[in-house]
C-alpha positions, 0 to 999 in steps of 0.5 A, a space after each residue: 858107459 862111453 859117449 856113443 852108448 849114452 847118445 843111443 840110450 838118450 835117443 840122441 844117436 842122430 845129432 841134428 845141430 842148429 847153428 845161430 849166428 848173431 850180428 850183435 847190432 854191428 859189433 860182430 857183423 861190421 867185421 865178420 861176414 856173418 852170411 859167409 859164416 852161416 853158409 860155411 856152417 850149413 855145410 858142416 856134417 851134422 848141421 841141420 840148419 844155420 840161421 842168423 839174426 841181428 840180436 840173437 839174445 832178443 825175443 825174436 832171436 830166441 824164437 828161432 831156436 825154440 821154434 826149430 826145437 819144437 818142430 823137431 828140426 834140431 836137437 842140439 844148439 850152437 849159438 855164435 855171439 858174444 861171450 858166454 858169460 853174458 848170455 849162455 844162461 839166456 840160451 839154455 833157458 830158451 832151449 829148456 822152454 822149448 822142451 829140449 835139454 839145456 845142456 845139449 848146447 855150446 857157445 862160440 864167442 865170435 865177438 870178444 875173441 873175433 870181431 873185437 880183435 880181427 877184421 875182414 877175412 881173418 875175422 870171418 875165417 876165425 869165426 867159421 873155425 870157432 863155429 866148426 869147433 862148437 858144432 863138433 863138440 855139440 855132436 858129442 854132447 849127451 843129455 845132462 841133468 842138474 845136480 840137486 842138493 838139499 838146502 836149509 832154509 837158513 841164511 847167515 848175514 856177516 856184518 851188522 851195518 845198514 846193508 846187513 840189517 836190511 838183508 836180515 830183515 828182508 830174509 826174515 820177512 820171506 820166512 827164513 831163519 837168519 843169523 846175523 854176525 857182527 864183529 863189533 859190539 854195535 849195529 849200524 856200521 859206518 852209517 852210525 858215524 854220519 849225521 845227515 844222509 845224502 841226498 835226503 838230508 834225514 838223520 842217519 841215526 833215525 835210519 839205523 835205529 829203525 833198522 836195528 829195532 826191526 832186527 832186534 825184535 824179530 824172533 827169526 833173527 839171532 844176533 851175535 855181536 863181538 863175533 868173528 867167523 873162524 871156520 867154514 865148510 860145506 856147500 850151497 844149501 849146507 854150509 857149516 860155520 864156526 865163530 868165536 865170540 869174545 869181549 872187544 879188544 880193538 881201540 875203536 870198539 872200546 872208545 865207542 863203548 865208553 861213548 855208549 856208557 856216557 850217553 846213559 842209553 839202554 841196549 837197543 837205543 841208538 847212540 850217535 857215532 857209536 850205533 845200537 848195542 843190541 845186548 851187553 858185550 860178552 864177558 868171556 870167550 865162547 865158540 859157536 857153530 851152526 848150519 846155514 844154507 846161504 851166506 850174505 857178506 855185508 862186511 862194509 868199508 873203512 875210510 882211507 887214513 891219509 899218510 903222515 905228511 899227505 896234505 899236512 895230515 898228522 903234521 898240522 893239527 889244523 888238517 883233519 878228515 871229512 869224517 872228523 868234521 862230520 862228527 864234530 858238526 854232529 856233536 856241535 849243531 849250534 849255529 853262529 856267525 863263525 864256525 868254531 872247531 875245538 875252541 878255534 874260530 874258523 874264518 876260512 876252511 879248505 876242503 880237498 877232494 879225492 884223498 885216497 881215491 883215483 890214485 894214479 901210478 907214478 903220481 901217487 904214493 902206494 901204501 905199504 903193500 904197494 897198492 893204489 886206490 885207483 877207483 872213485 869212491 863215489 860218495 865223497 863229492 856229495 858228502 863234501 858239498 853237503 858239509 860245505 853248504 852246512 858250514 855256509 848256512 850255519 856260519 855265514 862268516 866262515 868261507 869255504 874253499 873247495 879244491 877238486 879234480 872233478 865233481 861227481 855228484 852222480 845220484 838222483 838229487 845229488 847234483 842239487 848239492 853242487 848247485 846249493 854249494 854254488 848258491 852259498 858262495 862256496 869258492 871252487 878251484 880245480 887242479 890236475 892230479 899231477 899238481 895237487 894243492 900244497 898245504 904249508 905252515 904259515 910264518 906268523 910274522 905277517 898273518 894270523 892264519 896257520 896254513 896256506 893252500 896253493 894250487 894251479 887253478 885250471 878254472 883260471 887257466 893255470 894261474 897259481 893261487 894261494 889262500 890262507 886258511 884256518 882249517 883243511 878238511 880232506 875228503 877221504 875215500 872208501 876202502 874195503 875192510 880187511 877180510 883176508 882171513 875170510 878170503 883165504 878161508 872161503 876162497 873168495 874172489 877179489 877184484 883189483 880194487 880189493 873189494 869182493 868181486 861179483 860174477 857179472 856187474 849186470 847179469 849177476 851183480 850180487 853173486 860171488 863165483 862161490 855158489 850160495 855166497 852173496 854180496 850186500 853193500 860196500 864190501 863190493 864197491 863204494 855205494 851210498 846208503 840207498 844203494 847199499 840197502 838196494 844191494 842188500 834187498 837184491 842179495 836177500 831176494 837171491 838167497 831166498 830164491 836159492 833156498 825156498 824150494 828146500 833144494 838147490 839145482 846146480 850145473 852138472 859140469 863136474 868131474 866123473 870118475 870111471 871107477 873101473 879105470 881108477 887105480 887108487 893112486 890119490 893124485 887127483 885128491 892131492 891136487 884138488 883145490 876144493 877140500 872134500 870135492 874128491 875123496 878116496 872111498 872104499 868100493 868093491 870091484 870084481 869081488 875085491 875091496 879097494 879105495 877109489 876116487 869119488 866126487 862130491 858133485 855139490 863141491 866140485 867146480 869142474 876146474 879139470 885139474 884132476 883130469 890132467 893129473 890122472 895117469 889112467 885117464 879115469 876122470 872126465 868133466 861132464 859137458 867137457 870131456 876129452 873126446 869133445 875137446 879132441 873133436 873141437 881140435 880136429 874141427 879147427 885143424 880142418 877148418 
């Protein structure tokens, strides 16, 4: 059926387009003559009304649209405003509330594509051209219906840290069956490697024990430790996962198992710097498969390992990382006049911030793959200040020197750690990134300190200061765990920082572009424990909203094959990047059987590659047909 027939069948053969132009509080109107754009839009064929508003996304702005639809003034909508990734869904919902079809809508981006890059007459002319193109497309739109697929009320959580535990428990409380997959023998993740939490000061082990106990005792949650995902197929609501479960082989896991056995703790009990082992480790290898409706990634992070020679790390035994210090102090909580580390008295300790974070091209050395960690790891400053204050309070004769670029105690209650450290007489030195502190071995002829730390201190206007110290602690940053196998298998989006990338940091903060796959915690970005748990709760809420009805509705912007035009060449199937989205199936045409391409709408992403390779023009993308594109191009040429 051609577009004209579809329009007539739906009763939309007389398009009445409403154009609504946003000032965006000056973001657009400071550079685009919005009233001129409105006047030009009003003259376009098929436009019933053209209006403008200071903020179209506001309630009054949306009411302009809903009122015109309800009164029959318009049956199609064009909004000219900011990027569609921000508010396209907002306007579709407004149209739906008014009783219109939300897919009889198009969006003209006149902020990012116009006002932010052009000024004056060129900006106004370009905005008018984009609006004309959107109107041309809107006139050729047909009503679409969302694609409905059945959905299993089951969620798989990958990762058994605090975010994974929190998400699993929340989903169970919402009535879902949950499978929790953890690659190590223990639950608790990196939080199990901490002693005291920032900013509450509570014991990390108490939190891990409470969360793990709730998950282990929950009959709705199945836990697989020592397990890795090895196979993936399907789509939102109907994923199928394969996993391999086998005895641990990694050195870290084996060391933690030794620690667990030495503690004489039973399964289900927290062991500091190991975690909670929910059950004995497997003695053999087995393959597991299960069906699930949604997947929550809670795969956590790893700490940065300094290069050999970086601030003397790996060259001097007196240079350690902050996690090393935290573990030692947690295992040796006794007080005294002077801090002892591995039998040595520590009279003066230097703590260096931003090791493995906020790296700058041309200044810092990239890793073996050429990567730099240019982001801030966020939690390091507070953790370092907490450790510094603990040393000063427990061991008053041990002095602490902090070398920093910037102090970023960003969360509620965390600035108090800076004030606390200052009151505890922690001495601060500030350095520029291009001139970091220098750690050197000391000639014992004139001193009994093993190391010196030299820095040009910007707090004293660049004066070069050298301090003799017994211990250097490197505040190492946060890095994403290696998920390359899952990223390749599931085609997951990754940001420039190598963390998994959400669709939008504000509007869709825990969703991946892969529908039905969600994010929880530090697999997405550096977070503290509270933020990770909050993100996990957001992910569990999103998963439950997706699956609670027993079905999922997806946008209908997928490929459609005109079987009568298809010649069965299979080019589209070969070029399709999504396995199973296009398949050759046997059909009967004019009494003859033959193979033709057919689309699985639940898997199709509407990328359009198949449209470009089809020699017969037998494929179109619903909502983005070739005819609609042609109309848009014609409108731009004529504008």
